[in-house]
N, C-alpha and C positions, 0 to 999 in steps of 0.2 A: 228733352232738348230745350236749350235756352233760346232766347230771342235772336242772338247772333247766328245760331244754327239754322233757325227758320229763315232768316234773311238770306243766308248762304244757299239754302234750298230753293227758295222762290226766285233767286237771281242766278241760279246755276246755268252756265253756258254749255255744260256737257249734259249727259244723261241724268235727269232729275232722280231717277230710281237709284242709280249708282251713287249719287251724291247723298241721298237719304241713307242708304245702306252703310256708307262710309261713316256718317255721323253716328249711326246706331252702333256699329262695330267699335268705334272709339269710346263709347260711353257705357256700353252694357256688356257684361260677361255672359255671352250667349250659351256657354257650356252649362250654366245653371238651369237654363230652360230647354236644353237639348233632350229630345225624346230618345236618342240613341244610346245604346249601352256601349261604354268604352272599354269594358273589361271582358266582354263576351261577344260572340257573333250577334249581329243585328237580327231581330226577328223578321220574318218574311212580311208580316203585315205593316212594317214600317217603311217599306219601299213603295212610296206613292209619288206620282209626278215624274216618274222616270220611264215612261212607256217607250220612248225612242231608244234610250240606252239599253233597256232590257231586250227590245227587239233586235238591236244590233248584236248583242251578245248571243242571243238564241240563233241568229242567222249563221254564225260562224263557229259555234262551240263544238260541233261534231268534227270539224275539219282542223281546228287549231286551238291552241291554248289561249286563254284570255285572263288578263290580270285586271282587277278592279282596285284602284287605289283611292284612298280617302285621306282627309287631313282634319285633324282636330285642332281648332284654334284655341289655344290656352294662353 
């Protein structure tokens, strides 16, 4: 990130985290660093930080169908 980016970040009037992520997304191809497999199912050990989502799915999976959607930024 350049000087202008850092100035935008420290003077952000909105969420500083969102501002930072916007600058990163504009400047870095994150698919290069992605640990996820895009041509095969994701391995189970890659699902971390999603306890609430997994709990919500497990709560209803026996009564109804669940679809999990993802998006690859390219």
